[in-house]
GUNU-130520 format. One line per field, with one value per atom (N, C-alpha, C, O): residue number from 0; atom name; x, y, z. Coordinates in steps of 0.05 Angstrom, whole numbers, plus 32768, in hexadecimal, padded with zeros to 4 digits. Atoms other than C-alpha are relative to their C-alpha. Layout:
# residues N
nr c(NUM / ...)
atom c(CA / ...)
c1 c(X / ...)
c2 c(Y / ...)
c3 c(Z / ...)
# end
This chain:
# residues 98
nr c(0 / 0 / 0 / 0 / 1 / 1 / 1 / 1 / 2 / 2 / 2 / 2 / 3 / 3 / 3 / 3 / 4 / 4 / 4 / 4 / 5 / 5 / 5 / 5 / 6 / 6 / 6 / 6 / 7 / 7 / 7 / 7 / 8 / 8 / 8 / 8 / 9 / 9 / 9 / 9 / 10 / 10 / 10 / 10 / 11 / 11 / 11 / 11 / 12 / 12 / 12 / 12 / 13 / 13 / 13 / 13 / 14 / 14 / 14 / 14 / 15 / 15 / 15 / 15 / 16 / 16 / 16 / 16 / 17 / 17 / 17 / 17 / 18 / 18 / 18 / 18 / 19 / 19 / 19 / 19 / 20 / 20 / 20 / 20 / 21 / 21 / 21 / 21 / 22 / 22 / 22 / 22 / 23 / 23 / 23 / 23 / 24 / 24 / 24 / 24 / 25 / 25 / 25 / 25 / 26 / 26 / 26 / 26 / 27 / 27 / 27 / 27 / 28 / 28 / 28 / 28 / 29 / 29 / 29 / 29 / 30 / 30 / 30 / 30 / 31 / 31 / 31 / 31 / 32 / 32 / 32 / 32 / 33 / 33 / 33 / 33 / 34 / 34 / 34 / 34 / 35 / 35 / 35 / 35 / 36 / 36 / 36 / 36 / 37 / 37 / 37 / 37 / 38 / 38 / 38 / 38 / 39 / 39 / 39 / 39 / 40 / 40 / 40 / 40 / 41 / 41 / 41 / 41 / 42 / 42 / 42 / 42 / 43 / 43 / 43 / 43 / 44 / 44 / 44 / 44 / 45 / 45 / 45 / 45 / 46 / 46 / 46 / 46 / 47 / 47 / 47 / 47 / 48 / 48 / 48 / 48 / 49 / 49 / 49 / 49 / 50 / 50 / 50 / 50 / 51 / 51 / 51 / 51 / 52 / 52 / 52 / 52 / 53 / 53 / 53 / 53 / 54 / 54 / 54 / 54 / 55 / 55 / 55 / 55 / 56 / 56 / 56 / 56 / 57 / 57 / 57 / 57 / 58 / 58 / 58 / 58 / 59 / 59 / 59 / 59 / 60 / 60 / 60 / 60 / 61 / 61 / 61 / 61 / 62 / 62 / 62 / 62 / 63 / 63 / 63 / 63 / 64 / 64 / 64 / 64 / 65 / 65 / 65 / 65 / 66 / 66 / 66 / 66 / 67 / 67 / 67 / 67 / 68 / 68 / 68 / 68 / 69 / 69 / 69 / 69 / 70 / 70 / 70 / 70 / 71 / 71 / 71 / 71 / 72 / 72 / 72 / 72 / 73 / 73 / 73 / 73 / 74 / 74 / 74 / 74 / 75 / 75 / 75 / 75 / 76 / 76 / 76 / 76 / 77 / 77 / 77 / 77 / 78 / 78 / 78 / 78 / 79 / 79 / 79 / 79 / 80 / 80 / 80 / 80 / 81 / 81 / 81 / 81 / 82 / 82 / 82 / 82 / 83 / 83 / 83 / 83 / 84 / 84 / 84 / 84 / 85 / 85 / 85 / 85 / 86 / 86 / 86 / 86 / 87 / 87 / 87 / 87 / 88 / 88 / 88 / 88 / 89 / 89 / 89 / 89 / 90 / 90 / 90 / 90 / 91 / 91 / 91 / 91 / 92 / 92 / 92 / 92 / 93 / 93 / 93 / 93 / 94 / 94 / 94 / 94 / 95 / 95 / 95 / 95 / 96 / 96 / 96 / 96 / 97 / 97 / 97 / 97)
atom c(N / CA / C / O / N / CA / C / O / N / CA / C / O / N / CA / C / O / N / CA / C / O / N / CA / C / O / N / CA / C / O / N / CA / C / O / N / CA / C / O / N / CA / C / O / N / CA / C / O / N / CA / C / O / N / CA / C / O / N / CA / C / O / N / CA / C / O / N / CA / C / O / N / CA / C / O / N / CA / C / O / N / CA / C / O / N / CA / C / O / N / CA / C / O / N / CA / C / O / N / CA / C / O / N / CA / C / O / N / CA / C / O / N / CA / C / O / N / CA / C / O / N / CA / C / O / N / CA / C / O / N / CA / C / O / N / CA / C / O / N / CA / C / O / N / CA / C / O / N / CA / C / O / N / CA / C / O / N / CA / C / O / N / CA / C / O / N / CA / C / O / N / CA / C / O / N / CA / C / O / N / CA / C / O / N / CA / C / O / N / CA / C / O / N / CA / C / O / N / CA / C / O / N / CA / C / O / N / CA / C / O / N / CA / C / O / N / CA / C / O / N / CA / C / O / N / CA / C / O / N / CA / C / O / N / CA / C / O / N / CA / C / O / N / CA / C / O / N / CA / C / O / N / CA / C / O / N / CA / C / O / N / CA / C / O / N / CA / C / O / N / CA / C / O / N / CA / C / O / N / CA / C / O / N / CA / C / O / N / CA / C / O / N / CA / C / O / N / CA / C / O / N / CA / C / O / N / CA / C / O / N / CA / C / O / N / CA / C / O / N / CA / C / O / N / CA / C / O / N / CA / C / O / N / CA / C / O / N / CA / C / O / N / CA / C / O / N / CA / C / O / N / CA / C / O / N / CA / C / O / N / CA / C / O / N / CA / C / O / N / CA / C / O / N / CA / C / O / N / CA / C / O / N / CA / C / O / N / CA / C / O / N / CA / C / O / N / CA / C / O / N / CA / C / O / N / CA / C / O / N / CA / C / O / N / CA / C / O / N / CA / C / O / N / CA / C / O / N / CA / C / O / N / CA / C / O / N / CA / C / O)
c1 c(8015 / 8044 / 8005 / 7FF3 / 7FFC / 8063 / 7FF3 / 7FE8 / 7FFF / 8057 / 7FDB / 7FCD / 8016 / 800B / 7FF2 / 7FD9 / 8007 / 800B / 7FE8 / 7FD0 / 800F / 7FF8 / 8011 / 8028 / 7FEE / 8014 / 7FFA / 7FE5 / 8003 / 8014 / 7FE0 / 7FD4 / 801B / 7FD1 / 7FE8 / 7FD2 / 8015 / 7FAA / 7FF7 / 7FE1 / 8006 / 7FAB / 7FF3 / 7FF7 / 8000 / 7F8F / 7FE2 / 7FE2 / 8021 / 7F42 / 8004 / 7FF7 / 7FF0 / 7F68 / 8006 / 7FFE / 7FF2 / 7F8F / 7FE7 / 7FE3 / 801A / 7F55 / 7FF1 / 7FEB / 8012 / 7F2B / 8011 / 8008 / 7FED / 7F6A / 7FFD / 7FF8 / 8000 / 7F6A / 7FEA / 7FE8 / 8019 / 7F24 / 7FF3 / 7FFA / 8014 / 7EEB / 7FE8 / 7FE9 / 8022 / 7E9E / 800D / 8000 / 8001 / 7EC0 / 8015 / 801B / 7FF7 / 7EE4 / 8016 / 8014 / 7FE8 / 7F28 / 8000 / 7FED / 8004 / 7F41 / 8001 / 7FF1 / 7FFE / 7F4E / 7FE2 / 7FD9 / 801F / 7EFF / 7FF4 / 7FE6 / 800A / 7EE8 / 8007 / 7FF7 / 7FFD / 7F12 / 7FF7 / 7FF5 / 8012 / 7EF4 / 7FEA / 7FE3 / 8016 / 7EB8 / 7FF6 / 7FE5 / 800A / 7EB9 / 8010 / 8005 / 7FFA / 7EEB / 8006 / 7FF5 / 7FF7 / 7F13 / 8012 / 8025 / 7FE4 / 7F40 / 8015 / 8027 / 7FE8 / 7F70 / 800C / 8021 / 7FEF / 7F7F / 800D / 801F / 7FF6 / 7F8B / 801E / 8028 / 7FDF / 7FD5 / 800D / 801E / 7FF6 / 7FED / 7FF6 / 8004 / 800F / 7FC0 / 800A / 8012 / 7FF1 / 7FD7 / 801E / 802C / 7FDE / 8020 / 8005 / 8015 / 7FF5 / 8020 / 7FFC / 8011 / 800E / 7FF5 / 8010 / 801B / 7FEE / 8018 / 8020 / 802D / 7FE1 / 805D / 8006 / 8019 / 8008 / 8042 / 7FF9 / 8008 / 8009 / 8025 / 8016 / 8010 / 7FFC / 8057 / 8024 / 8037 / 7FE4 / 8097 / 800E / 8004 / 7FF4 / 80D1 / 8021 / 8027 / 7FE9 / 811D / 7FFC / 7FFD / 7FF9 / 811C / 7FE6 / 7FEC / 8007 / 80E0 / 800D / 800F / 7FEC / 810C / 8015 / 8015 / 7FF3 / 8143 / 7FFD / 8008 / 8004 / 8120 / 7FF4 / 7FFB / 8005 / 80F9 / 800A / 8003 / 8000 / 8110 / 801A / 801E / 7FF0 / 8155 / 8019 / 8015 / 7FF0 / 8196 / 8019 / 801E / 7FE6 / 81D9 / 801B / 8020 / 7FE9 / 8215 / 801E / 8023 / 7FEE / 8254 / 8013 / 8022 / 7FF5 / 826E / 7FEE / 7FF6 / 800C / 823A / 7FE3 / 7FD4 / 8018 / 8204 / 7FEF / 7FF2 / 801A / 81BD / 7FF8 / 7FFD / 8005 / 819F / 7FE2 / 7FE1 / 800B / 815B / 8003 / 8014 / 8001 / 8143 / 7FEC / 7FD9 / 8014 / 811C / 7FF8 / 7FE6 / 8012 / 8111 / 7FE5 / 7FDA / 8026 / 80C9 / 8001 / 8011 / 7FFE / 80B2 / 7FE2 / 7FD3 / 801B / 8078 / 7FF2 / 7FFD / 800F / 803D / 800C / 8016 / 7FFD / 804B / 7FE7 / 7FDA / 800E / 8020 / 7FF3 / 7FDB / 8007 / 8021 / 7FEC / 7FDB / 8015 / 7FF8 / 7FEA / 7FD9 / 800B / 7FD9 / 7FE0 / 7FCB / 8012 / 7FAF / 7FEA / 7FD2 / 8017 / 7F8C / 7FF8 / 7FE5 / 800C / 7F85 / 7FE8 / 7FD4 / 8013 / 7F5C / 7FEB / 7FD4 / 801C / 7F31 / 7FF1 / 7FD9 / 8014 / 7F1B / 7FEF / 7FD8 / 8010 / 7F0E / 7FE9 / 7FD2 / 800F / 7EED / 7FDA / 7FC6 / 8017 / 7EB7 / 7FF6 / 7FF0 / 8012 / 7E98 / 7FF8 / 7FE1 / 8001 / 7E9C / 7FE7 / 7FD9 / 8014 / 7E6E / 800D / 8000 / 7FF3 / 7EA1 / 8012 / 801E / 7FEC / 7EC3 / 7FED / 7FF9)
c2 c(7FF1 / 815A / 801F / 802F / 7FE6 / 8198 / 8009 / 8020 / 7FFC / 8191 / 7FFC / 800C / 7FF8 / 8180 / 8014 / 8017 / 7FEA / 81BE / 7FE9 / 7FE6 / 8016 / 8182 / 8008 / 800A / 8008 / 8188 / 7FEF / 7FE6 / 8017 / 8155 / 7FFF / 7FEB / 7FEB / 8184 / 7FF5 / 7FF1 / 800B / 816B / 7FE3 / 7FDB / 801A / 8127 / 7FF9 / 7FE4 / 7FFF / 8134 / 7FF0 / 7FDA / 800C / 811B / 7FE3 / 7FD0 / 801E / 80DB / 7FF2 / 7FDB / 8004 / 80D7 / 7FF0 / 7FDA / 8001 / 80DB / 7FEB / 7FDB / 8017 / 80A6 / 7FE4 / 7FCD / 801F / 8076 / 7FF2 / 7FDA / 8007 / 8076 / 7FFA / 7FF9 / 800D / 805C / 8010 / 8028 / 7FF8 / 8063 / 7FFE / 7FE7 / 8008 / 8062 / 7FF3 / 7FDF / 800C / 8043 / 7FE4 / 7FD2 / 8022 / 8006 / 8007 / 8017 / 8000 / 7FFE / 7FFA / 7FF4 / 8004 / 7FF8 / 7FDA / 7FD1 / 801C / 7FA5 / 7FFA / 7FE8 / 7FFF / 7FA5 / 8009 / 7FF6 / 7FFD / 7FC3 / 7FF2 / 7FF0 / 8015 / 7F96 / 7FE1 / 7FCE / 8019 / 7F5C / 7FF9 / 7FE4 / 8002 / 7F6F / 7FFA / 7FEB / 800A / 7F73 / 7FE4 / 7FD2 / 8015 / 7F3E / 7FEB / 7FE1 / 8016 / 7F0D / 8006 / 8012 / 7FEE / 7F1F / 7FF1 / 7FFA / 800B / 7EEA / 8014 / 801F / 7FF6 / 7F0D / 8023 / 802D / 7FF0 / 7F4B / 8008 / 8019 / 7FFD / 7F4A / 7FFD / 800F / 7FFF / 7F36 / 801C / 802A / 7FEC / 7F65 / 801A / 8027 / 7FE1 / 7FA7 / 8000 / 8014 / 8002 / 7F8F / 8006 / 8018 / 8003 / 7F82 / 8027 / 8033 / 7FF1 / 7FC8 / 8018 / 802B / 7FE8 / 7FF7 / 7FFF / 8011 / 7FF9 / 7FDE / 800F / 801B / 7FF2 / 7FF5 / 801D / 802F / 7FE6 / 8034 / 8011 / 8029 / 7FF0 / 804D / 7FF8 / 8005 / 800F / 8026 / 7FF6 / 7FF5 / 8004 / 800E / 8003 / 800F / 7FF3 / 8011 / 7FE0 / 7FDE / 8020 / 7FBF / 8008 / 8000 / 7FF8 / 7FDD / 8011 / 800C / 7FEF / 8013 / 7FF3 / 7FF8 / 800F / 7FE1 / 7FF9 / 8002 / 800E / 7FB1 / 800B / 8002 / 7FFA / 7FDA / 8024 / 8030 / 7FE1 / 8026 / 8007 / 801D / 7FF6 / 8028 / 7FE8 / 7FD1 / 8011 / 8007 / 8012 / 802A / 7FF2 / 800C / 8001 / 7FF0 / 7FF5 / 802E / 7FED / 7FE2 / 8012 / 800B / 801B / 8012 / 7FFC / 8047 / 8005 / 8015 / 8001 / 8041 / 800E / 8008 / 7FF8 / 806F / 7FF3 / 7FDB / 800C / 8063 / 800D / 8025 / 7FE1 / 807A / 7FEE / 7FD6 / 8011 / 806B / 7FE1 / 7FD9 / 8019 / 8026 / 7FFC / 7FEF / 7FFA / 8036 / 7FEB / 7FEB / 8019 / 7FF4 / 7FF6 / 7FFD / 8003 / 7FD3 / 7FEA / 7FD8 / 8016 / 7FAD / 7FF4 / 7FFD / 800B / 7F7D / 7FFC / 7FF3 / 8006 / 7F7C / 7FEC / 7FD9 / 8016 / 7F55 / 7FEC / 7FF2 / 800F / 7F1D / 8001 / 8005 / 7FF4 / 7F25 / 8010 / 800E / 7FEC / 7F5E / 8002 / 8014 / 7FF9 / 7F52 / 7FF6 / 8003 / 8013 / 7F12 / 800E / 800A / 7FF3 / 7F39 / 8019 / 8024 / 7FEA / 7F73 / 7FFB / 8007 / 800D / 7F53 / 7FF7 / 7FFC / 800D / 7F27 / 801B / 801B / 7FEE / 7F69 / 800E / 8015 / 7FEB / 7F91 / 7FEC / 7FF5 / 800D / 7F5C / 7FFC / 8002 / 8005 / 7F44 / 801D / 801F / 7FE4 / 7F8F / 8005 / 800D / 7FFC / 7F94 / 7FEC / 7FF2 / 801A / 7F50 / 7FF2 / 7FEE / 800C / 7F2F / 7FE5 / 7FD3 / 8016 / 7F05 / 7FE5 / 7FD5)
c3 c(7FF9 / 8059 / 7FFB / 7FF9 / 800A / 8049 / 7FE6 / 7FE4 / 801B / 7FFE / 8007 / 7FFA / 7FFB / 801C / 8008 / 8006 / 7FED / 8044 / 8017 / 8013 / 7FEC / 8088 / 8011 / 8009 / 7FF2 / 80C7 / 8013 / 800C / 7FF1 / 8100 / 8010 / 8019 / 7FF5 / 811C / 7FEE / 7FF7 / 8018 / 80DD / 8009 / 8002 / 7FFB / 80F7 / 801D / 8029 / 7FE0 / 813D / 7FFD / 8009 / 8003 / 8130 / 7FF5 / 7FFE / 7FFC / 8116 / 800F / 8012 / 7FE9 / 814B / 801A / 8023 / 7FEC / 817B / 7FF4 / 8006 / 8005 / 8156 / 8004 / 8008 / 8003 / 8155 / 7FE7 / 7FE5 / 801C / 810C / 7FFB / 7FE3 / 8004 / 810E / 7FED / 7FE8 / 8017 / 80D8 / 800E / 8018 / 7FEC / 8100 / 800D / 800A / 7FED / 8131 / 7FFA / 800B / 8003 / 8112 / 7FEC / 7FDA / 8007 / 80FE / 7FDD / 7FCF / 8021 / 80B2 / 8007 / 7FF6 / 800A / 80BC / 8010 / 8002 / 7FFC / 80E3 / 7FE2 / 7FDA / 8012 / 80A2 / 7FE3 / 7FD1 / 8015 / 8071 / 800C / 7FFC / 7FFC / 8097 / 7FF7 / 7FEC / 8005 / 808F / 7FDF / 7FD4 / 8028 / 803D / 7FFC / 7FEE / 800B / 803A / 8014 / 8023 / 7FE8 / 8065 / 800F / 8006 / 7FF4 / 80A2 / 8001 / 800E / 8007 / 808D / 7FEC / 7FF0 / 8017 / 804F / 8005 / 7FF7 / 7FF4 / 8073 / 8002 / 7FF4 / 8002 / 8084 / 7FED / 7FEB / 8013 / 8049 / 7FE6 / 7FD7 / 8012 / 8020 / 8001 / 7FEE / 7FF0 / 8050 / 7FFD / 7FFE / 8000 / 804A / 7FEC / 7FE9 / 801D / 7FFE / 7FFF / 7FFC / 8011 / 7FF0 / 8013 / 8007 / 7FEF / 802D / 7FEE / 7FE2 / 8012 / 800D / 7FE1 / 7FD8 / 8023 / 7FC0 / 8010 / 8007 / 8002 / 7FDD / 8017 / 8017 / 7FF6 / 8010 / 7FFB / 8004 / 8009 / 7FF8 / 8017 / 802E / 7FE9 / 801C / 7FF4 / 7FDF / 8011 / 8011 / 7FF1 / 7FD8 / 801A / 7FF8 / 7FE7 / 7FD0 / 801C / 7FC5 / 7FF6 / 7FDE / 8005 / 7FBC / 7FED / 7FD5 / 800D / 7FA9 / 7FE9 / 7FD4 / 8018 / 7F7E / 7FEB / 7FD5 / 8016 / 7F54 / 7FF8 / 7FE4 / 800C / 7F53 / 7FFF / 7FF5 / 8003 / 7F5A / 7FFA / 8002 / 8009 / 7F3D / 8011 / 8011 / 7FF3 / 7F6A / 7FE2 / 7FD2 / 8013 / 7F3C / 800F / 8024 / 7FF0 / 7F42 / 8019 / 802A / 7FEE / 7F6D / 8017 / 8029 / 7FEA / 7F9B / 800B / 801E / 8005 / 7F8A / 7FF8 / 7FF4 / 800C / 7F71 / 7FEB / 7FE7 / 8012 / 7F33 / 7FF9 / 7FFA / 8008 / 7F1D / 7FEE / 7FDE / 8011 / 7F05 / 7FF1 / 7FF9 / 800F / 7EC5 / 7FF3 / 7FE2 / 801C / 7EA4 / 800C / 8021 / 7FFA / 7E9F / 800E / 800D / 7FF5 / 7ECB / 800D / 801E / 7FFD / 7EC9 / 801A / 802E / 7FE2 / 7F02 / 800F / 8004 / 7FF2 / 7F34 / 800C / 8020 / 7FF9 / 7F3A / 8020 / 8022 / 7FED / 7F88 / 8003 / 8015 / 7FF6 / 7F81 / 7FED / 7FEE / 8011 / 7F49 / 8005 / 8005 / 7FFB / 7F5A / 801C / 801B / 7FF1 / 7F98 / 7FF9 / 8004 / 8008 / 7F76 / 7FED / 7FF1 / 8016 / 7F3E / 800C / 8004 / 7FF0 / 7F77 / 8009 / 8009 / 7FEF / 7F98 / 7FEF / 7FF5 / 800E / 7F56 / 7FF1 / 7FF0 / 8012 / 7F2D / 8005 / 7FF9 / 7FEA / 7F62 / 7FF7 / 7FDF / 8003 / 7F63 / 7FEA / 7FE8 / 801D / 7F1B / 7FF4 / 7FE1 / 8007 / 7F16 / 7FEA / 7FD5 / 8013 / 7EF0 / 800A / 7FFE / 7FEE / 7F25 / 8012 / 8020)
# end
């Protein structure tokens, strides 16, 4: 937050509105655009991709050295089909290709 010059007070309006947009939760907006049953898997995968986690770091970003330390894992990773399938589904239809 320091890098972005934000403070915890910068989120007061969002907290007051319970992080809703025009009175709607992200899930409600998603359900209006797509299908509610897709929310949990899509949100989970995309959140993991954006925010990362220790498992994500261990799987894709780090390699454990023999001495217990970690180094950057710089090998090429092909796209994960679990991410590509919904992403393509959400982008092809609006473009008129799906």
